[in-house]
MARLUM-407949 format. One record per residue (C-alpha): residue number from 1; residue in one letter; x, y, z. Coordinates in nm, 2 decimals. Each point is the difference from the previous one (the first is absolute). Example, Ala and Ser with C-alpha at 12.3 -4.5 7.8 and 13.67 -1.06 7.14 Angstrom:
# residues 2
<pt i="1" aa="A" px="1.23" py="-0.45" pz="0.78"/>
<pt i="2" aa="S" px="0.14" py="0.34" pz="-0.07"/>
This chain:
# residues 230
<pt i="1" aa="M" px="0.80" py="-1.98" pz="0.41"/>
<pt i="2" aa="F" px="0.02" py="0.32" pz="0.21"/>
<pt i="3" aa="L" px="0.32" py="0.19" pz="0.09"/>
<pt i="4" aa="K" px="0.10" py="0.08" pz="0.36"/>
<pt i="5" aa="V" px="-0.15" py="0.33" pz="0.12"/>
<pt i="6" aa="P" px="0.28" py="0.26" pz="-0.05"/>
<pt i="7" aa="T" px="0.09" py="0.25" pz="0.28"/>
<pt i="8" aa="N" px="-0.10" py="0.29" pz="-0.22"/>
<pt i="9" aa="S" px="-0.36" py="-0.12" pz="-0.05"/>
<pt i="10" aa="R" px="-0.26" py="0.25" pz="0.09"/>
<pt i="11" aa="Y" px="-0.36" py="0.05" pz="0.13"/>
<pt i="12" aa="E" px="-0.27" py="0.15" pz="-0.21"/>
<pt i="13" aa="I" px="-0.33" py="0.15" pz="0.13"/>
<pt i="14" aa="K" px="-0.26" py="0.11" pz="-0.25"/>
<pt i="15" aa="F" px="-0.29" py="0.24" pz="0.04"/>
<pt i="16" aa="I" px="-0.29" py="0.02" pz="-0.25"/>
<pt i="17" aa="A" px="-0.19" py="0.32" pz="-0.09"/>
<pt i="18" aa="Y" px="-0.21" py="0.15" pz="-0.28"/>
<pt i="19" aa="D" px="0.12" py="0.23" pz="-0.27"/>
<pt i="20" aa="H" px="-0.16" py="0.31" pz="0.15"/>
<pt i="21" aa="Q" px="0.22" py="-0.05" pz="0.32"/>
<pt i="22" aa="Y" px="0.32" py="0.06" pz="-0.19"/>
<pt i="23" aa="A" px="0.04" py="0.36" pz="0.13"/>
<pt i="24" aa="L" px="-0.07" py="-0.11" pz="0.35"/>
<pt i="25" aa="L" px="0.28" py="-0.26" pz="-0.01"/>
<pt i="26" aa="Q" px="0.24" py="0.25" pz="-0.16"/>
<pt i="27" aa="N" px="-0.06" py="0.25" pz="0.27"/>
<pt i="28" aa="W" px="0.03" py="-0.26" pz="0.28"/>
<pt i="29" aa="I" px="0.34" py="-0.11" pz="-0.13"/>
<pt i="30" aa="K" px="0.13" py="0.35" pz="-0.05"/>
<pt i="31" aa="L" px="-0.10" py="0.12" pz="0.35"/>
<pt i="32" aa="H" px="0.12" py="-0.31" pz="0.18"/>
<pt i="33" aa="G" px="0.25" py="0.04" pz="0.28"/>
<pt i="34" aa="L" px="0.25" py="-0.24" pz="-0.17"/>
<pt i="35" aa="N" px="0.05" py="0.27" pz="-0.26"/>
<pt i="36" aa="F" px="-0.06" py="-0.22" pz="-0.31"/>
<pt i="37" aa="Y" px="0.13" py="0.14" pz="-0.33"/>
<pt i="38" aa="R" px="-0.02" py="-0.12" pz="-0.36"/>
<pt i="39" aa="E" px="0.27" py="-0.27" pz="-0.06"/>
<pt i="40" aa="Y" px="-0.06" py="-0.01" pz="-0.37"/>
<pt i="41" aa="K" px="-0.21" py="0.19" pz="-0.25"/>
<pt i="42" aa="P" px="-0.35" py="-0.14" pz="-0.06"/>
<pt i="43" aa="R" px="-0.01" py="-0.25" pz="-0.29"/>
<pt i="44" aa="L" px="-0.21" py="-0.26" pz="-0.17"/>
<pt i="45" aa="V" px="0.06" py="-0.36" pz="0.10"/>
<pt i="46" aa="N" px="-0.06" py="-0.28" pz="-0.25"/>
<pt i="47" aa="N" px="0.00" py="-0.37" pz="0.08"/>
<pt i="48" aa="I" px="-0.05" py="-0.33" pz="-0.18"/>
<pt i="49" aa="Y" px="-0.11" py="-0.26" pz="0.25"/>
<pt i="50" aa="F" px="0.07" py="-0.37" pz="-0.07"/>
<pt i="51" aa="D" px="-0.16" py="-0.30" pz="0.16"/>
<pt i="52" aa="S" px="-0.06" py="-0.37" pz="-0.05"/>
<pt i="53" aa="F" px="-0.28" py="-0.12" pz="-0.23"/>
<pt i="54" aa="D" px="-0.22" py="-0.06" pz="0.31"/>
<pt i="55" aa="L" px="0.09" py="0.33" pz="0.17"/>
<pt i="56" aa="N" px="0.21" py="-0.15" pz="0.29"/>
<pt i="57" aa="S" px="0.15" py="0.34" pz="0.09"/>
<pt i="58" aa="Y" px="-0.35" py="0.16" pz="0.01"/>
<pt i="59" aa="K" px="-0.14" py="-0.28" pz="0.21"/>
<pt i="60" aa="S" px="0.29" py="0.00" pz="0.25"/>
<pt i="61" aa="N" px="-0.07" py="0.37" pz="0.05"/>
<pt i="62" aa="I" px="-0.37" py="-0.02" pz="0.06"/>
<pt i="63" aa="H" px="0.05" py="-0.30" pz="0.23"/>
<pt i="64" aa="G" px="0.26" py="0.19" pz="0.20"/>
<pt i="65" aa="D" px="0.26" py="-0.27" pz="-0.04"/>
<pt i="66" aa="S" px="0.30" py="0.06" pz="0.23"/>
<pt i="67" aa="S" px="0.25" py="-0.05" pz="-0.29"/>
<pt i="68" aa="R" px="-0.08" py="0.13" pz="-0.34"/>
<pt i="69" aa="I" px="0.15" py="0.17" pz="-0.31"/>
<pt i="70" aa="K" px="-0.10" py="0.25" pz="-0.26"/>
<pt i="71" aa="L" px="0.17" py="0.04" pz="-0.34"/>
<pt i="72" aa="R" px="0.00" py="0.32" pz="-0.21"/>
<pt i="73" aa="Y" px="0.18" py="0.20" pz="-0.25"/>
<pt i="74" aa="R" px="0.00" py="0.37" pz="0.10"/>
<pt i="75" aa="W" px="0.08" py="0.32" pz="-0.20"/>
<pt i="76" aa="Y" px="-0.08" py="0.36" pz="0.05"/>
<pt i="77" aa="D" px="-0.17" py="0.29" pz="-0.18"/>
<pt i="78" aa="N" px="-0.05" py="-0.06" pz="-0.37"/>
<pt i="79" aa="F" px="-0.21" py="-0.31" pz="-0.08"/>
<pt i="80" aa="K" px="0.22" py="-0.09" pz="-0.29"/>
<pt i="81" aa="K" px="0.36" py="0.02" pz="0.11"/>
<pt i="82" aa="E" px="0.31" py="-0.20" pz="-0.07"/>
<pt i="83" aa="N" px="0.27" py="-0.15" pz="0.23"/>
<pt i="84" aa="L" px="-0.09" py="0.20" pz="0.31"/>
<pt i="85" aa="G" px="-0.19" py="-0.26" pz="0.20"/>
<pt i="86" aa="K" px="0.08" py="-0.28" pz="0.24"/>
<pt i="87" aa="F" px="-0.15" py="-0.34" pz="0.07"/>
<pt i="88" aa="E" px="-0.08" py="-0.04" pz="0.37"/>
<pt i="89" aa="I" px="-0.07" py="-0.31" pz="0.21"/>
<pt i="90" aa="K" px="-0.17" py="0.13" pz="0.32"/>
<pt i="91" aa="F" px="0.01" py="-0.24" pz="0.30"/>
<pt i="92" aa="K" px="-0.23" py="0.01" pz="0.30"/>
<pt i="93" aa="R" px="0.05" py="-0.21" pz="0.32"/>
<pt i="94" aa="N" px="-0.24" py="0.08" pz="0.28"/>
<pt i="95" aa="L" px="0.05" py="0.37" pz="0.07"/>
<pt i="96" aa="Y" px="0.33" py="0.04" pz="-0.19"/>
<pt i="97" aa="G" px="0.03" py="0.09" pz="-0.36"/>
<pt i="98" aa="W" px="0.30" py="0.04" pz="-0.24"/>
<pt i="99" aa="K" px="0.07" py="-0.02" pz="-0.37"/>
<pt i="100" aa="K" px="0.26" py="-0.09" pz="-0.26"/>
<pt i="101" aa="N" px="0.05" py="0.22" pz="-0.30"/>
<pt i="102" aa="F" px="0.14" py="-0.10" pz="-0.34"/>
<pt i="103" aa="D" px="0.08" py="0.21" pz="-0.31"/>
<pt i="104" aa="V" px="-0.15" py="-0.13" pz="-0.32"/>
<pt i="105" aa="S" px="0.20" py="0.10" pz="-0.31"/>
<pt i="106" aa="D" px="-0.13" py="0.05" pz="-0.35"/>
<pt i="107" aa="F" px="-0.35" py="0.03" pz="0.12"/>
<pt i="108" aa="G" px="-0.26" py="0.27" pz="-0.07"/>
<pt i="109" aa="I" px="-0.38" py="0.01" pz="0.07"/>
<pt i="110" aa="S" px="-0.20" py="0.01" pz="-0.32"/>
<pt i="111" aa="D" px="-0.29" py="-0.17" pz="-0.17"/>
<pt i="112" aa="K" px="0.24" py="-0.10" pz="-0.27"/>
<pt i="113" aa="I" px="0.19" py="-0.25" pz="0.22"/>
<pt i="114" aa="T" px="-0.16" py="-0.33" pz="0.09"/>
<pt i="115" aa="W" px="-0.05" py="-0.14" pz="0.35"/>
<pt i="116" aa="K" px="0.20" py="-0.30" pz="-0.11"/>
<pt i="117" aa="T" px="0.30" py="0.22" pz="-0.08"/>
<pt i="118" aa="I" px="-0.04" py="0.20" pz="0.32"/>
<pt i="119" aa="I" px="-0.01" py="-0.32" pz="0.22"/>
<pt i="120" aa="K" px="0.31" py="-0.13" pz="-0.17"/>
<pt i="121" aa="L" px="0.19" py="0.32" pz="0.04"/>
<pt i="122" aa="I" px="-0.08" py="0.02" pz="0.37"/>
<pt i="123" aa="N" px="0.09" py="-0.36" pz="0.07"/>
<pt i="124" aa="N" px="0.34" py="0.04" pz="-0.18"/>
<pt i="125" aa="N" px="0.09" py="0.30" pz="0.22"/>
<pt i="126" aa="L" px="-0.08" py="-0.18" pz="0.33"/>
<pt i="127" aa="P" px="0.27" py="-0.19" pz="0.20"/>
<pt i="128" aa="K" px="-0.07" py="-0.38" pz="-0.01"/>
<pt i="129" aa="K" px="-0.11" py="-0.02" pz="0.36"/>
<pt i="130" aa="Y" px="-0.28" py="0.26" pz="-0.07"/>
<pt i="131" aa="Q" px="-0.11" py="-0.15" pz="-0.32"/>
<pt i="132" aa="Y" px="-0.19" py="-0.26" pz="0.20"/>
<pt i="133" aa="Y" px="-0.24" py="0.27" pz="0.13"/>
<pt i="134" aa="F" px="-0.06" py="0.14" pz="-0.34"/>
<pt i="135" aa="K" px="-0.05" py="-0.34" pz="-0.16"/>
<pt i="136" aa="E" px="-0.28" py="-0.07" pz="0.25"/>
<pt i="137" aa="N" px="-0.16" py="0.35" pz="-0.05"/>
<pt i="138" aa="S" px="0.07" py="0.12" pz="-0.35"/>
<pt i="139" aa="I" px="-0.35" py="0.07" pz="-0.13"/>
<pt i="140" aa="P" px="-0.07" py="0.38" pz="-0.05"/>
<pt i="141" aa="Q" px="-0.33" py="0.08" pz="0.17"/>
<pt i="142" aa="I" px="-0.04" py="0.37" pz="0.02"/>
<pt i="143" aa="I" px="0.19" py="0.33" pz="-0.06"/>
<pt i="144" aa="N" px="-0.09" py="0.28" pz="0.24"/>
<pt i="145" aa="Q" px="0.10" py="0.37" pz="0.02"/>
<pt i="146" aa="Y" px="-0.03" py="0.26" pz="0.28"/>
<pt i="147" aa="H" px="0.13" py="0.33" pz="0.12"/>
<pt i="148" aa="R" px="0.23" py="-0.02" pz="0.30"/>
<pt i="149" aa="D" px="0.13" py="0.27" pz="0.24"/>
<pt i="150" aa="Y" px="0.31" py="-0.08" pz="0.21"/>
<pt i="151" aa="Y" px="0.08" py="0.13" pz="0.35"/>
<pt i="152" aa="I" px="0.26" py="-0.07" pz="0.26"/>
<pt i="153" aa="S" px="0.03" py="0.11" pz="0.36"/>
<pt i="154" aa="N" px="0.27" py="0.24" pz="0.10"/>
<pt i="155" aa="D" px="0.19" py="-0.27" pz="0.18"/>
<pt i="156" aa="K" px="-0.03" py="-0.23" pz="-0.31"/>
<pt i="157" aa="K" px="-0.15" py="-0.28" pz="0.20"/>
<pt i="158" aa="I" px="-0.36" py="0.00" pz="-0.14"/>
<pt i="159" aa="R" px="-0.11" py="0.02" pz="-0.37"/>
<pt i="160" aa="V" px="-0.35" py="0.09" pz="-0.11"/>
<pt i="161" aa="T" px="-0.15" py="-0.05" pz="-0.34"/>
<pt i="162" aa="V" px="-0.34" py="0.12" pz="-0.12"/>
<pt i="163" aa="D" px="-0.14" py="-0.17" pz="-0.31"/>
<pt i="164" aa="K" px="-0.30" py="0.13" pz="-0.20"/>
<pt i="165" aa="D" px="-0.16" py="-0.02" pz="-0.35"/>
<pt i="166" aa="H" px="0.03" py="-0.38" pz="-0.03"/>
<pt i="167" aa="Y" px="-0.06" py="-0.15" pz="-0.34"/>
<pt i="168" aa="V" px="-0.01" py="-0.37" pz="-0.10"/>
<pt i="169" aa="F" px="0.06" py="-0.17" pz="-0.34"/>
<pt i="170" aa="D" px="-0.10" py="-0.36" pz="-0.03"/>
<pt i="171" aa="Q" px="0.27" py="-0.21" pz="-0.17"/>
<pt i="172" aa="R" px="-0.18" py="-0.34" pz="-0.01"/>
<pt i="173" aa="H" px="-0.06" py="-0.13" pz="-0.35"/>
<pt i="174" aa="Y" px="0.24" py="0.25" pz="-0.16"/>
<pt i="175" aa="E" px="0.30" py="-0.10" pz="-0.20"/>
<pt i="176" aa="S" px="0.16" py="0.34" pz="0.05"/>
<pt i="177" aa="P" px="-0.04" py="0.26" pz="0.28"/>
<pt i="178" aa="N" px="-0.34" py="0.17" pz="0.02"/>
<pt i="179" aa="L" px="0.08" py="0.36" pz="0.06"/>
<pt i="180" aa="K" px="-0.33" py="0.15" pz="-0.12"/>
<pt i="181" aa="K" px="-0.31" py="-0.18" pz="0.14"/>
<pt i="182" aa="K" px="-0.04" py="0.10" pz="0.36"/>
<pt i="183" aa="T" px="-0.21" py="-0.20" pz="0.25"/>
<pt i="184" aa="L" px="-0.25" py="0.19" pz="0.22"/>
<pt i="185" aa="T" px="0.14" py="0.01" pz="0.36"/>
<pt i="186" aa="Q" px="-0.10" py="0.16" pz="0.33"/>
<pt i="187" aa="R" px="0.16" py="0.34" pz="0.06"/>
<pt i="188" aa="F" px="0.20" py="0.01" pz="0.32"/>
<pt i="189" aa="L" px="0.33" py="0.12" pz="0.16"/>
<pt i="190" aa="V" px="0.26" py="-0.21" pz="0.17"/>
<pt i="191" aa="M" px="0.23" py="0.16" pz="0.26"/>
<pt i="192" aa="E" px="0.29" py="-0.23" pz="0.11"/>
<pt i="193" aa="F" px="0.25" py="0.02" pz="0.28"/>
<pt i="194" aa="K" px="0.33" py="-0.19" pz="-0.05"/>
<pt i="195" aa="F" px="0.25" py="-0.04" pz="0.27"/>
<pt i="196" aa="N" px="0.26" py="-0.24" pz="0.14"/>
<pt i="197" aa="R" px="-0.03" py="-0.22" pz="0.31"/>
<pt i="198" aa="N" px="0.17" py="0.25" pz="0.22"/>
<pt i="199" aa="S" px="-0.27" py="0.26" pz="-0.05"/>
<pt i="200" aa="V" px="-0.30" py="-0.20" pz="0.12"/>
<pt i="201" aa="N" px="-0.05" py="0.20" pz="0.32"/>
<pt i="202" aa="E" px="0.01" py="0.33" pz="-0.19"/>
<pt i="203" aa="I" px="-0.24" py="-0.11" pz="-0.27"/>
<pt i="204" aa="S" px="-0.26" py="-0.11" pz="0.26"/>
<pt i="205" aa="N" px="-0.02" py="0.36" pz="0.13"/>
<pt i="206" aa="L" px="0.01" py="0.14" pz="-0.35"/>
<pt i="207" aa="I" px="-0.30" py="-0.19" pz="-0.14"/>
<pt i="208" aa="K" px="-0.23" py="0.09" pz="0.30"/>
<pt i="209" aa="G" px="-0.05" py="0.34" pz="-0.16"/>
<pt i="210" aa="V" px="-0.06" py="-0.11" pz="-0.36"/>
<pt i="211" aa="P" px="-0.34" py="0.14" pz="-0.11"/>
<pt i="212" aa="I" px="-0.11" py="-0.32" pz="-0.18"/>
<pt i="213" aa="R" px="-0.01" py="-0.37" pz="0.09"/>
<pt i="214" aa="S" px="0.27" py="-0.26" pz="-0.06"/>
<pt i="215" aa="S" px="-0.10" py="-0.29" pz="-0.21"/>
<pt i="216" aa="R" px="0.15" py="-0.30" pz="-0.18"/>
<pt i="217" aa="N" px="0.02" py="0.10" pz="-0.37"/>
<pt i="218" aa="S" px="0.17" py="-0.13" pz="-0.31"/>
<pt i="219" aa="K" px="-0.03" py="0.18" pz="-0.33"/>
<pt i="220" aa="Y" px="0.07" py="-0.34" pz="-0.17"/>
<pt i="221" aa="V" px="-0.29" py="-0.16" pz="0.18"/>
<pt i="222" aa="N" px="-0.23" py="0.29" pz="-0.07"/>
<pt i="223" aa="S" px="0.10" py="-0.01" pz="-0.37"/>
<pt i="224" aa="I" px="-0.07" py="-0.38" pz="-0.03"/>
<pt i="225" aa="R" px="-0.34" py="0.05" pz="0.17"/>
<pt i="226" aa="A" px="-0.07" py="0.28" pz="-0.25"/>
<pt i="227" aa="I" px="0.07" py="-0.21" pz="-0.31"/>
<pt i="228" aa="T" px="-0.14" py="-0.33" pz="0.12"/>
<pt i="229" aa="G" px="-0.29" py="0.11" pz="0.23"/>
<pt i="230" aa="I" px="0.12" py="-0.26" pz="0.27"/>
């Protein structure tokens, strides 16, 4: 069951680099003719990714299915924080992406709360028509964390994020969130351009000058590969 593609859906183009190229990307953004500036202060992004028992969301991504979803709970900065996150269902259809956000009350990330309780709290805070997606994909697979920089063009049509220092925490076989045992992962940067349909022509000229190559990339896919070896 997939929703109709909304008119405010957007395109996303990702570029992959190595950690040592961070200064290169920062300088390219700051010196660009579109006059990018910081939209928000840099911050840590934390996510819990949920999937089905047999990893349907992961498989849909690596197979490049035209319609797919990704479910996560996202919060910022401190790893252990209460009532400041949102549950997100991220939809993808062909080139278009959009997401639905839901507040989750009475919820804090801690190794003192069980996954069973977390799943119940999230489900109880979702409208019924979205509970279907969570019912099918409610198993916590990983928690990840990374540093994100936010930029926006002077005309506010194009957003750019740069992610670095990516860490992964395996959640399989844990009754409560694992916030201590990290999984060894490859060190890389992700620069992402986000823009609406009306800016396609502008973005095609913009990305010609990017000093690194574009590539399909999913932090969730990379995280699953890191913890499973598949």
